[in-house]
Structure formats: structure tokens, C-alpha cells
C-alpha positions as CSV (number, residue, x, y, z in Angstrom):
1,M,-77.9,3.3,142.5
2,R,-79.3,-0.2,142.9
3,Y,-76.5,-1.6,140.8
4,A,-73.7,0.3,142.5
5,W,-72.8,-2.8,144.7
6,R,-71.6,-4.6,141.5
7,F,-68.6,-2.2,141.2
8,G,-67.5,-2.6,144.8
9,P,-65.0,-5.4,144.1
10,F,-63.5,-3.5,141.2
11,L,-63.0,-0.4,143.4
12,A,-61.5,-2.5,146.2
13,A,-59.2,-4.2,143.6
14,L,-57.6,-0.8,142.9
15,A,-55.9,-1.1,146.3
16,L,-54.1,-4.2,145.0
17,V,-53.0,-2.5,141.7
18,P,-50.8,0.3,142.7
19,L,-50.3,2.0,139.3
20,P,-49.7,5.7,138.5
21,L,-52.7,6.6,136.3
22,R,-52.6,9.4,133.8
23,A,-55.7,10.9,132.3
24,D,-55.4,8.8,129.1
25,E,-54.7,5.5,130.9
26,Q,-57.4,3.0,131.6
27,L,-58.1,0.3,134.2
28,V,-60.7,-1.9,132.4
29,P,-62.9,-4.4,134.2
30,L,-62.8,-7.7,132.3
31,A,-64.9,-10.0,134.4
32,M,-66.5,-10.3,137.8
33,S,-67.9,-13.4,139.3
34,G,-68.5,-14.2,143.0
35,D,-65.8,-12.4,145.0
36,W,-63.4,-12.4,142.0
37,A,-62.6,-9.8,139.4
38,A,-60.2,-9.6,136.5
39,L,-58.9,-6.2,135.4
40,A,-56.6,-4.9,132.7
41,H,-54.5,-1.7,132.7
42,K,-53.9,0.0,129.3
43,A,-51.6,3.0,128.6
44,D,-54.4,4.4,126.4
45,I,-57.5,3.4,124.7
46,T,-55.8,1.9,121.6
47,S,-52.9,0.0,123.4
48,P,-53.0,-3.6,124.4
49,P,-53.0,-4.4,128.2
50,D,-49.7,-3.9,129.9
51,V,-50.9,-5.2,133.3
52,C,-53.5,-7.9,134.0
53,V,-54.9,-8.5,137.5
54,L,-57.0,-11.3,139.0
55,T,-58.2,-10.3,142.4
56,N,-60.4,-11.3,145.3
57,P,-60.6,-7.9,147.0
58,V,-62.7,-9.3,149.9
59,R,-59.7,-11.5,151.0
60,Q,-57.1,-9.0,149.7
61,I,-55.3,-11.4,147.4
62,A,-54.3,-10.8,143.7
63,F,-52.4,-12.4,140.9
64,R,-50.6,-9.9,138.6
65,A,-49.1,-10.3,135.1
66,A,-46.9,-7.7,133.5
67,S,-43.8,-7.6,131.2
68,S,-41.7,-8.1,134.4
69,G,-43.4,-11.5,135.1
70,F,-46.1,-12.9,137.3
71,E,-46.8,-12.1,140.9
72,I,-49.0,-13.0,143.9
73,R,-49.9,-10.0,146.1
74,V,-51.5,-10.1,149.5
75,T,-52.5,-6.9,151.3
76,N,-53.6,-6.2,154.9
77,E,-54.3,-2.7,156.1
78,N,-53.5,-3.8,159.6
79,W,-49.9,-4.6,158.8
80,S,-47.0,-2.2,159.4
81,L,-44.2,-4.0,157.6
82,P,-40.6,-2.9,157.6
83,I,-38.6,-2.6,154.3
84,N,-37.3,-5.9,152.8
85,V,-39.5,-8.4,154.7
86,S,-38.4,-12.0,154.2
87,G,-40.8,-14.9,154.4
88,T,-43.2,-16.9,152.3
89,I,-46.7,-16.9,150.9
90,Q,-48.0,-20.5,151.1
91,M,-51.0,-21.6,149.0
92,K,-53.0,-24.8,149.2
93,V,-55.5,-25.5,146.5
94,G,-56.9,-29.0,146.2
95,D,-54.0,-31.4,146.1
96,I,-51.5,-28.6,145.3
97,A,-49.5,-26.9,148.1
98,K,-46.9,-24.3,147.1
99,S,-44.6,-21.9,148.9
100,Y,-43.4,-18.7,147.3
101,D,-40.6,-16.4,148.7
102,I,-41.5,-12.8,149.3
103,S,-39.7,-10.7,146.7
104,A,-40.9,-7.2,147.6
105,N,-43.2,-5.4,150.0
106,T,-44.7,-2.1,151.1
107,D,-45.9,-1.4,154.6
108,T,-49.3,-3.2,153.9
109,M,-48.6,-5.5,151.0
110,I,-46.3,-8.4,150.2
111,V,-45.3,-9.6,146.7
112,A,-44.0,-13.0,145.6
113,S,-42.8,-13.8,142.1
114,I,-44.4,-16.9,140.4
115,S,-43.6,-18.6,137.2
116,E,-46.0,-19.0,134.3
117,A,-46.1,-22.8,134.8
118,E,-46.9,-22.3,138.5
119,I,-49.6,-19.8,137.9
120,L,-51.2,-22.2,135.3
121,E,-51.0,-25.1,137.8
122,I,-52.6,-22.9,140.6
123,F,-55.4,-21.8,138.2
124,G,-56.0,-25.4,137.1
125,A,-56.5,-26.4,140.7
126,M,-58.6,-23.3,141.4
127,D,-61.0,-24.3,138.6
128,K,-61.6,-27.7,140.3
129,S,-61.7,-26.5,144.0
130,S,-64.2,-24.6,146.1
131,S,-61.6,-22.8,148.4
132,M,-57.9,-22.0,148.7
133,L,-55.9,-21.8,151.9
134,V,-53.3,-18.9,152.1
135,T,-50.7,-18.5,154.8
136,V,-48.5,-15.4,155.0
137,G,-45.3,-16.0,156.9
138,K,-46.1,-17.4,160.4
139,S,-49.6,-16.0,160.5
140,K,-52.8,-18.0,160.8
141,P,-54.0,-19.4,157.5
142,F,-57.0,-17.8,155.9
143,S,-59.5,-19.4,153.5
144,V,-60.4,-17.8,150.2
145,S,-63.6,-18.8,148.5
146,L,-63.2,-19.8,144.8
147,N,-66.9,-19.5,144.1
148,G,-67.1,-17.8,140.7
149,S,-63.3,-17.6,140.2
150,S,-63.3,-19.6,136.9
151,R,-64.8,-16.8,134.9
152,A,-62.3,-14.3,136.3
153,T,-59.3,-16.6,135.9
154,N,-60.3,-17.2,132.2
155,A,-60.4,-13.5,131.6
156,F,-57.0,-13.1,133.3
157,R,-55.6,-15.9,131.2
158,T,-56.8,-14.2,128.0
159,C,-55.5,-10.8,129.1
160,A,-52.1,-12.2,130.0
161,G,-51.8,-14.5,126.9
162,L,-51.8,-17.7,129.0
163,A,-53.1,-21.0,127.8
164,G,-56.8,-21.7,128.8
165,N,-58.1,-24.2,131.3
166,D,-58.5,-27.8,130.3
167,K,-62.2,-27.6,129.5
168,K,-63.0,-28.7,125.9
169,G,-64.4,-26.0,123.7
170,G,-67.5,-26.4,121.6
171,E,-67.7,-26.5,117.9
172,N,-67.3,-23.3,115.8
173,P,-70.5,-23.0,113.6
174,F,-68.6,-20.6,111.3
175,Q,-66.0,-23.0,110.1
């Protein structure tokens, strides 16, 4: 029981990954560091991931990759949103400030589409910053700690087939 706290972020992340799960489907934890977790959904044990998620369940924000593209998702259980909400999700990470139009929502979650180039730019800035500022619509901005996010963003990049961060790799002793 003393290690049960380690799985809390993964369990909380499930709220940000609304997927119908069958008995043979898997939601696989890839990495956890700080308040960040990376997860992969697989249709079965032998299939490659069809959905990859990077989440900070403490602050209820997630990045999602699937065949339909990339998304930013923000949830708040206190919301009671109507159908077809319009507005933006604004993110400021280091010197980068971006605004993304809301493309879908539920009563407690908003979704904004993001391009591969934009997600790589955000992740690059996240790797060099200690916090990110997120503003949803006209609400008060909230800060998201990036402590430990690099390990989870790298796992997400690998899962989603994205280029890695700009760190130089070491030598391969087997070549």
C-alpha cells in the first residue's frame, strides 16, 4: 500500500482520456515524473498505440495524439458548459505565447486542435521552462508546474512518433 500514491496521477489522468474500454484494450502508463504522466491506449496487447496522452492531472490539462490529430484538453469539474462553446485556450511557456480556438467540448471539458509543429514548439519551450500559464476563455490564468515534465513529454513524443527534443544523444557503444 505504501506505493499506491504513485498511481494517483495515472488514475486521475483517466478523466482526461474519455475512451470506451473493452476487456482486451489497454491503457498503458509510459512515464511519470513530477505531476506529469504519459499514457498510451492500445486496442489490444499486440497493437501499436492508437492514442497517446501527456497529462498533468493535478492541473487537469492534457495533450492528446490520435489518428485524427493533436489536441489540448482542459477539464474542470466545476464547469457546466453548454454545447458548442466558443472561445480560446491560451498558453504561455517561456517566450512562447499561443492561442488555440476551442473545437469541441463536454459539460466539463474543452478541446482545442493543435498542429504537430505547434505541439513540438510548446514541448521545446516546456523542456526549458519551470512553469506554464494557461488561460481558458476569460477566466483567471492558472499556473502549471513543469517540474518533471521532460521525461513525460519524451515518452509522449515517442508514443506519437514525434521528433525528440533538441538534447544531443550520447554515443551508441554497440555501433
